[in-house]
N, C-alpha and C positions, 0 to 999 in steps of 0.2 A: 561503456567504458568503465564507469563506476556503478556497482550494483547497490542500489538503495531501495528498500522496500518500505512502504508506508503503512501505518496502521490506519484504521478508519476514524481515529479520534479527531473530533473537530477542534479540540483544545481542552486543557484541563489545568487544575491548580493543585497544590499539595494541601495537606490537612490544615496547615496554618496559613495558607495563601502564599502569594509570591514573596520571596525573600531576597535580599541582596546576595549576589553570588559569593561574596567573600564570607558570608555567614554559613555557607553550606560546607559541611565537613568534606575533606578531600576524598574520603572513602565513598562518598555518594556522587562524585564527579568522575567523568571519564578521564583517562590518562592518555592524551593524544601524543605525548612524548614517545609512546610506543611506535608511532609512525615517523615523526620527526622530532628531534630533541628541542628544536627551536625554530622560530621563523627564519632565522639565518640559514639553518640547515635545509629548510624547505626551498629557500631561494637558490642555494647551491645546486640542489637537485633539479630545480626548474631550469637553471642555466645549462646543466649537462644535457638534459632532455632536448632543450632548444637547439643545442649544437649537434647532438647525435642524430636528430631527426632529419637533418639536411642530407645525410648519406643515403636516404631512401631514394633520392633522385638518380642514384647510380644504377637503379634497376629499371628505369623507364625504358620501355621497348624491349626488355630482356627477361621479363618475369617468367615466361614459359619456355625459355630457350633450352633448358635442361632441368632434370629433376633436382640436381644440386642447387642450381640458381633459384628455383622455386622455393626450396626449403630455406635457403639463406635469406631470401626476401621475407618470407612469412615469419621466420624466427626473429628478424629485426623488428617487424611490426608487432610481434608478441611482446618482445622485451620493452619496447616503448609503451605499449598499452599498459603493461604492469606498472611502469613508473608513473604514467598519467593517472592511473587509478589511485595511487598513494597521494599524489599531488592534489587531485580533486577532493579526496576524502578529507585530508587535513584542512585545506582551505574552507571547504564547505562546512565542516563541523565546527571549526573555530568561528566562522561567521554565524552559525546557528546558536552559539552560546550567547551572542548579543547582536541581533540583526541591526542595531543602531551603530555598531562600530564599523566605520567605513574602511578601516585597514583591511579587514578580511573580505569584505565585499570586493575591494580592489584586487586582492589576491585571487579571488574566484574569477574575476573578469580577466586577469592576466593569464591564468592557466586555460581559461576558455578560449582566449585569443590564440594562444600557442597551439592548443589542440585543433582549432579551426585551421591554422596555418599548416599543421601536420596533415589534416584531412585533405587540404588542398594539394599539398605536395604529393601525397600518396594516392590521389584520386585516380591515377592511371592503373592502379593494381587490379581492381576488380573488373574494369573493362577488358584488360588483357586476359584475366583469368577466364572470363565467360567465353572467350574464343577457343578455349580448350574443348575437345570432344571427349566423350567418355573413354574411348579407346586409348587416347594419349594419356588421359588422367590415370587410368589403371596401369599403364606402362610405367609412368612416373612413380606411382605408389609401389610398384614392384621393385623398381631400381633403387629407391631411397626409402628405407624403413622409417626414417625420422618423419616422413610426411604423413604417417598413419594417424597422428594426432590431429591432422587437418582434414582427414577424409570426410568427416561429417560436414564440416564447414564448406568444403569444396563441392561436395555433392548437393548440398542445400543451395549454394550459390548458382549452380547450373539449373536447379529447379526453378529459381526465380529469375532466370536469364532474360525473360521478356521485359522485366522491370529494371534491368540494368541499362544505364545510359552511356553515351559516348564519354570519352575522357574529358572533353571540354565541358559537357553538361554536368558531369559529376563534380568538376571543380567549381562550377557555379553553385550547385547545391551545397557543397562543402562551405563555400564562402558565406552562404546564407545562414550557416549555423549560428553565427553571433546574433543575427537579427531574430532567428527563430526562438531564442530564449528570452527575448525581451518582455513578452506579455507576462510570463510567469514570474520573472524577476521583479517586475514592477508590482505585480499583485502581491508577492510575498513581502516586499518592503512596506508597501502601503498597509496591508492587513495586519502585519505584526509590529510595525514601528511607528507609523504616522497617522493611521486612521484615528480621529478623535472619539474614542469610545466614551459613552455617556456614563453618568452616575445615576443610580436609582435609589430612592428612599423607600426602604421596606416598611411593612406595617408596624414594626417595632420602633421606627424612627431612625434606624441605622442606615447610613449611606454606604453603598457598595459600588465599587468600580466595575463596570460591565465590559471589560476587555474580553478577549476570547476565553481566557482562563476564568474570569469572574462569571461570565455568562454560563460556561459549562458547569460551574459549581452551583450557582444560585437558581438555575432552571430546575434543579432537583429539590427545591424547597418543599418542605412538608406543608407549609401554609399555602393554600391555593391562591389567596389574594396576592401573596408575594410572587408566585409564579406568573400571575397575570401581569403584575407590575414589571417583572424582569423581561418577559417576552415583549410587552408593548414598548418599553424603553429601548431595548436592544434593537428590535427589528425596525422601529421607526428611524433610528439612527442609520442602520444599514441602508434602509430605503432611501434616505437622503442622497446616497451615493450610487443609486442603481444605474443612473445614466453612465457614469464613469466606469463602474464595474462591468456594465453591459458592454461598453465599447471595448474594454480590456479583454473580456471573454470572447467577443466576436473576432478580435484580432487573433486570438489563439486558434479559433475554429478556422479562420482563413489560412493560418499557417498550416494546419492539418490538411486543408484542401489543396494548398499549393504543392506540398510534397506528394500527396496522393496523385494528383493530376500530372505532376512532372514525371512520375514513374509509371504512368499509364495504367493506373488502377481504376476500376469502375466506381469506387467510392472510398471515402475515408475509412469506413469500417473494414472493407476488404484489405486496404493497405495496412491497417493496424494489425489485423489478425494474421496476415500472410507471413510476417516475420517468424512466427512460431508454428506456421502451418496448421492453424486452428480453423476448422470448418466454420463458415459463417452460420451454419445451422445451429451450432452450439450456442451462439449469442441469441439468435432469434428464438430458439427453443426455450432458453431460460426465461425470456420475457413472456412467451406464450404459457409456459408451465405456471409461472407465478400468477399471471392474470387468471388462469383457470382455477387457481387455488386461493383466490381472494376471500372466498367464504371461510377458509381456515384462518386466514389473517383476521377477518372480521370476528370470528369466534374469540380470538385472542383479545381483540379490542373490547368486545362486550364483557369478557371476563375481567379485564382491567377496570372497566367502568364499574362493574359490580364490586370489585375489591376496594376501589377508591370511595365508593359510596356517593357518587355524584349523580345528579339528575341527567346531566348531559356531558358526555366525554368530549373534550376539546384537545387540539394539538398541544396545548400548553400542559396537558396532563401526561404526556408521553414519558417524561423523565422523572416524574414524582415516584417516591417509594410506594409501591402498591400494598406492602405489608406494614401496617401501622406498628410503631414501637420497635421495629427491627431495621436498624440502619447501621450495622457495625462498621467501625473504622479499623484499618489495619496499618500498622507501621510498615515501613519498607522491609524491616527484618522479618516481621511476621509473613509478609507477602512472599519473600524468598523461601521461607520454611514451607509454606503451603504449596508453592509451585514445585519445590523439590520432592515433597512427599507425593504429589500427584504424578510426577514423572517416574516414580519407582518402577512401574512395570517395564520401562525401557531399559533399566539396569545399566551396569558397566560404564562404558565411556560416556554415555549420555549424561549420567549423573555427575561424573567427573567434570564434564564441561560446564555444567550448571555451577559447580563450586568454583571453577576458575573464573567464570563470568562475574560471580559475586565478589570474589576476593581480589581479583586482579584489575578492578576498575574498568570494566568494559562498558559500564552504564552511567549515564548522566541523568540523575534521578529527578531533581526538583525544578519547578519553574522559578526563573529569576527574571528580573526586568530585561525586556528586549529579547528574551530567548524564544526561539521558534516554537510555535505551538504544536500540539499533537504528539506523535511518537513515530519512530522509525528505527530500522536496523540498517547500518552502513557496513559494508564488508571490510573497510579499513585498509584493504590491500591484500592480495592473494597470499603474501608471505607473512602476514601479521596475524590479526584476529579480528572478528567483527566488533562493532561498537553499537550501542543502543542509546537513543535519546528518548527519555520519558518526560512527562510533566505530572508527577505522581500526586494523586488527589486523596489517597487514603481510603477510597471506597473499594468495594469488592470488584467493581468494574475495572479499577486500576490494577488490581491483582491479576485480572484477566489480561490486561494490556501487557503486563510484565511477561506472562506466559506466552502471549502472542509474539512479542518481539524476540523472546528467547527462541521460539520456534524458527523464526527467520535466521537468527544468528547461528544456531546449531546446524541448520540446513547449509548455511555458508561454510561453516567449519568442515562438515563432512564432505561437501562437494570439493572444497579446496584441497583437502587432504587425500582424496581418493581419485581425483581427476587431474590430468595435466591442465595447465592454465587455459589453453584454447578450448577445452571442454568443460571448464568449471562453472561458467556463467549460466545459471539456470533461468528459466522463464518465470515471469511473474505469475503465470497461470499455475505453476506448481508451487511457487513460493508461498502463496496464500494457503495452500493445503497444509504445508508444514506448520504455519503459525496457528491456524484454526484447529489443527490436530492437537496441539498443546492445550488450547482452550477446552477442547472436548474432554481431554484427560483430566483437566482441573475440575471441570463440572462433575464428571463421574466420581472423582475422589471425594469431593465435598458431599455429594449425595450418598455415597457409601459410608461416610463417617458421621454425618449429622443426623441426630434422631429427634431433636427438639422440633415439634411441629411448626412453630412460627419461623424458626431459622430455615428449616427445610422448605417451607412455603416460599420464603424469600429467595432461596436459591433456585427453586423451580421457576419463579417469576423472572429471576435474572436470566435464566436460560432462555425463556421465551423472549425476553427483551433482546438477547443476543440474536435470536432468529429474526426478530423484527428488524434489528439494525443491520444484520449481515445479509440475509436472504431477501427480505422484502424491501428494505430501504435502499440497499445497493442496487437491486434490480430496478427499483423506481428511478434511481439515478441513471442507470444504464439506459432505460427507456427514454428519459429526458435527453441524455447525451446523443442517442441515436436520432431523436427528433430534431435536436438542435443542429446537428451536422447535416441532416437531410434537408432541413429548411434552408440553410445557407447554401447547400449544393444546388438548390433550385433557384438561386439568385436572390432570395429574400433576405434583406439585411436583418441582423439581430440587434435590436435595441434593448435597453434595460426593461422597458415596459413589455415588449414582446416576449422576452425571456420569462418575465414574471407571469404573464398570462399562460405561457406554455407549461411552465413548471407547476403553476397553480392548478391547472386542469388535471395533470397527472396525479398531483398530490390528493386532490379531491376524489379521484377515481380509486386510488389505493386505499384511502381511509374511509371510503363509503360515506362521504359527505352528503351526497344526494339521497342516500338511504337512511340518514339519521344515525349512522354508526359513530362517527367522530366529526365534530365541527372543525372546519378549516377557516380561520379568519383571514381576511385579505392581507393583513400585515405580515403574515409568515410566508406568503408566497414569494417573497424575495429571498428565501433561504438559499437559492442557487448561488447567490453572490458570496456566500460564506463557505462554500465547499471547494477547497483547493484542488481536490482530485479531478475536477473538470478540466484542469490544465494539463492532464496526463494522458489525453488521447485514448479513450476507450479502455480505461484502467479498471474502473470500479466493478464491472461485471464479474471480474475474477474473484472478488470477495465472495460473491454468492455461489458461483460454481465450486469454489474451493471449500466452502462450508459444507456443501453436500458431499464432496469427495472425502473430506476429513471425518464427517459423520460415519461414513462407510468404513474408513480405516480404523477409527476408534472402536467401532462395534466389533471388528475383528480382534483387536487387542483385548477388549473387555470380555469377549466370549472365549478368550484363550485359544484362538484358532492356531493350530500347529504352524510354526514358522512365521507367524504374523510379525513379531518384533524384527526378525531378520529381514522380512520384506520391506518394512518401514525404513530400516537403516539403509538398505540398498536403494530405496527410493530417494532418501536424503543424500546419498552418496553419488547419485547418477549425474548431478550437475546438468550440463547441456549436451550430454552424450547421445541423446535421442530427442525426438519431438515430444513435447509435454504430454500429449494425448497417449503416446506409446509408453512413456515412463509410468503414467498412472495405470495403464492396463497391466503392466508388469507387476504393479503393487496390488492388483486385484480390483481396480475400480475403472469401469468403462464409462467415460464421460460423454460418449456418443449415444448413450441410451438414457432412458428416464429413470433407471433404477436408483441412482444416488439421490435424485430429487425426491422421488416417491418415498424412499426410506426416511428422508428428513421430515417430510410431511407426516409420516407415520409416527415418528418420534415426537414431533410437536403435538400431535393429537393425544398421544399417550401421556405427555407431561400435563396437558390441560385436563385430561381425565383424572390424574392424580391430584391436581390442585382442587378440582371440584369435590373430590372425595374428602380431602383435608378440611375444606370449608364446611362440608356437610357434617363431619365428625365434630368440628368445633362448635357447631350449632349456630 
């Protein structure tokens, strides 16, 4: 109902650390008045929706009696969904400004309850729809042209007919919606507002707070002793809560199993991928391809070890700057300028939208007390414009996050302006292509304009770090998520200790712990407890597949392939008018083949070749 796409950021801080929200200039906060002018206006809209949705009952037993009745029923459902989208967006983003403020958490719960009531009231619609046969459906489509915007939805619904339940069963699942969100809601509040994050005393004698933002900042410390202190202090504290966090994550996995089994899917993975008609082979092939290329990843790790000048590479060294003396910081204004220059090949409306996002307060930039960690793009409502949450840290990686979230937001804009509402909601599978495509253009722009060997070296290493974080790390997460769900599906309970052992074994394999490539200390094996994306049901693999797809698209743009810009804009404008695999094929990328992945590995090795040449020239 509400489209929100997350970045991979675990958490971040700004250049000066967390600051009181009142000290942040208005220009660097989002303007949620674009959705509702006040909480009172939100409540008025809530009440209207709560009253209007009662009329859906008038269609019970009548949904498919005629083409006109079908169109009227679906149009009502569409209108209500558009209103719910705005209500969810406003309440959710107000809550994310300060997760400690119970007013907006209460508003989120209110609209969730009303949406659950609506789902229960309207639970008869799809069971009636799946009784349609294709002959009748095609006749209705011919009789009522207004139904054409629902053609893809209706045909897809018939595709998934075997997983549609009876009206009574659908109502039970709808009522379970409130319970289904409990695990993630509790995790979010605990992780962002109530977990007693520790303080660490660095080698300089400075005490630093290691909340999510502080950990993200100080794990990048140049001083290795400080990194060791930060990792030990942070993960020991997280480890103290592994039993609670394990029970919480196990509850989420059981939620996934409940819905998959209720809809007669063979597994949670099949249930998750079926919504977008993604072949399971795409998921399994990603894991197989990455495992077959761990030697390339280990080459990167050995290169990092060499550049850091350490006798033994450890997991604590993963975020340290590998190029000594080059750690530039960028103001948010500089970040905007860099991103805009990087997007110049897209031209026209693309650049105009970047200026609008910058000047019209689409973005909430800096971390403030209680603010949700990480970053995301929220569509704000079909009739409005997207919004972005950042926790800007002033590092080059944060410039990349700005580009990433702008990719999501411009994808939303193009989809909403070129597709009717029922076809505007794109899949996460293609969403992450749009965001990482922007990051690829940013990288290419920087490498095309920077000549200083040290800065260039830093950018090349940053690109490798992106591949580590997006292709290898997210696939590592995907493999853990698959194992976690499979284990629970076999009836084996997931405790904090079991999750730590499972995650630790995968971590050791990816980082070559047994081969002496990178040492994995036991204390970091509880990292699973820190990853909010595990509450999103097979979400993370799409970061990796999308990175490979965007690498292929960016190569077309940079090679000046005829029509490439137009194909990318058409891709961004397609919304949910086709299955994501087909949308990408139209753009020139076939995700059912190895080609995008192999190209990414080729580029990665080319970057490492250049890094080794620069190091050699520097002597």
